[in-house]
N, C-alpha and C positions, 0 to 999 in steps of 0.2 A: 652465754646461755647456760641455764642450769641443767643438771642431769635429768634425763628422761625417767619418769617413774614407771615401774612395771608392776603388774599384779599377776601372780601365778594362781591359776585355778586348777586344783587337783582333779584328776579324772576319777570318776566313780568306777567300781568294778565292772559294771555293765558297759560303760564307755570304753574302758580298756579292752574288753572282750570284743566289742564291735569294731574298734580300730584295728585290732589284730586280725580279725576274720576278714574284714574288707580289704586290708592290705594283702593278705594271703591270696584272696580271690584275684585281685588285680595282677599279682605277680605270677600266679600259677595257671590261671584259666584264660586262654586267648579267646576272647568273645567277639562275635560280630553283632551288629545292631541293625534293627529295621523298625519301621513304623507303618501303621495302616489305620484307616478310619472306618467307623461303623455307624450305621443309623440306629439310634437307640429309641426311636419314636414308639415302636411297638412295645418295648419294655416299659416305657413310661406309662402307656395306656393300660398295660396288663397288671402292673405292680399293685395298685390299690385294690383292684377286683380280686386278685389272687390272695392278697393278704387277708381279705375278709373271708374268702372261701376256705382258705387253709388254716385260718385262726392264728397266724403268726406274721409279724411284720417282715416283709421281704425287701431288702435294700438292693440298690444297683450292684453293690459288691457281691451280694449273694448270687445274683445272676452270673456275674463274671467268674466266681469260684466254681459254680456248676459248669459253666462253659469250659473252663480250664480242664476240669476233670473229664468231661466228655471228649474234648479234643485230644487229651493225652491218651485216652483209650485207642484212638485212631492213629496217633503218632507216638508210640510208646518210647521212642528214643528221647523224647523231651523230658522223660522222667529218669533218664539214665545217669549213672555216675561213672566217671573215668577212673579206671583202676590200673593204669599203666599199660598192660598188654591185653586188656579186655574191658568191655563196658558192662556194668552191672545194672540190671533193670529189675526193680522190685515188683512183686506180684500185686501189691496194693498200691493204689494211687492216693498218696497222702499229700495234700496241698497246704501251703502256708499262707497266712494272712498277716501282713506287716501292720503292726499297731504301734502308734506313737504314744509314748508315756513320758512323764517328767524326767525319768532316768535314762531314756534312750529308746531306740527302736527295738521292739520285741516281735518275733515271728511266732504266732500261735498256729498250731497244726490241726487240721481236720483230717482224721484218719479215714481211709477207705471212702474218699469223697466220690469216687465213681459209682459206688453202690448206694449213695444217699440221694434222696429226692431233693428237689429245690426247697421244700418245706423243712426237711431234715437239716440241710445245710444252713438255712436261715436260723433255725433254733440253735444249732451248734455254734455258729459264728457269733451270735448274740451272747451266748454263754461264755465263749472264749474271750471276747472283747471285754466283758465285765470282769472276768477273772484276771485278765492281763492288767487292766487299769487298777485293780485292787491287789496286785502282786500275789495272786493266789493260784497261778498255773502250776500244775505238777510237772515233773520231768517228762513224762510221756507226751504231754501237750506242747512241749518245746522242741522235740527232736523228731527227725524222720521225714520232714517235708521234702518232696521231690521237685517241687516248683513253687514259687511264691508269687502272690499278687500284692502289689503295692500301689496305693492311690494317693494323689495329692490334689485332686480336683476341688476338694473342699476349701483349698487355699487359693483358688483362682488360677491354678497352673494349667496351661493349655495342654502341654505334653512334656514328657521327660523320659530319660533312659536311666535305668537303675543298674546296680551291681549284683550279680547272683551271689548267694552265699556259697562258701566252699562246699563242694560235694553235690551241688545242684547244677543241673544242666542250664537252667535258664530262670529268668524272672520276667514277669509280665507287669508293665507299668501302665497306669491309666490316668488321664487328666480330667479336666472339667467337661461338662456338656456344653457345647456351643451350638449356634444356629447358623446354617449355611444354606445358600440358595443353589439348588441343583436343577438341571433340566430333566423333566420326565415327560416323554412323548412330545418333546419340543416345547413344553410349557414350564416356566420357572415355578419351583415349589420350595418352601422353607422346610428344612429337615433338621432334626435334633441329632447332632453328630458328636462322637467322642473319638479320641485318638489313643490307640494302644501303642506301646513301645515294647519291643522284645529284645532282650540281650540273651545270647545263647553261646554255649561253649563249642568252639569250632572243632575241638577234638572229638566231640560226641556226634554232632550233626553238621551237615553241610548247609550253607545258606539256602539252597533250594528247598531242603526239608523244612527248615525254619520258616520259610516263606509260605509253604503249604500249610503248616501248622497255624501260622498267624492268619492266613486266609480262612481257615476253618473257624478260628475264633470269631472273626468279623462276620462270617456267614451265620454262625449260630446266634450271635448277638442281634443281628439284623432280622433274624427269623426265630424269635425266642419260643415259639410254640413247641419246638423240638426239645426244649429244656424243661418243660413242665411235667414230664412223666415221673 
């Protein structure tokens, strides 16, 4: 048999940075993981109407980013950073959105997301996604996220669990929208269901706290009227 031929593919600068940060996270952040499902039927019904009323296209991810920001206000430790002998909690709730690019995954940051309306978040996320894909993000738009949203539903993924970036307590992952039959008052009904995954740093929050946070996420998503203020 002849010798096996090998091809070496050099890593880009961004790929090296991602590999270093993800390895550091796995080695230094002891995470626990959990999942929960939510009914997104109401969001589906509201999105088109709200987009017309507010004059901006609102995506599912915009609802989820708004949900994260509101839930973090109620559970502030989810935005904490472990500092050895204390936990640092920033006054602002800055959330990240993971955006896939040809050069790798980039997290764009929405500053003060808890102070932004759904329309404001939709406008900002659209702007950041466009700048990310055109490699035009400035440094301030790349740093400071306290928690990140990552989504793979567009690739047909039902659910997955992600790795938090170093310095972040957790990461919220979301899969595709599926249809499930559930009983309502004893009668079967078809529901639009999505599954969230949460990875969180056990040094900062206990699993019960993470479970309450994730329950708040699913409650807000299932009752999106609370998010439109």
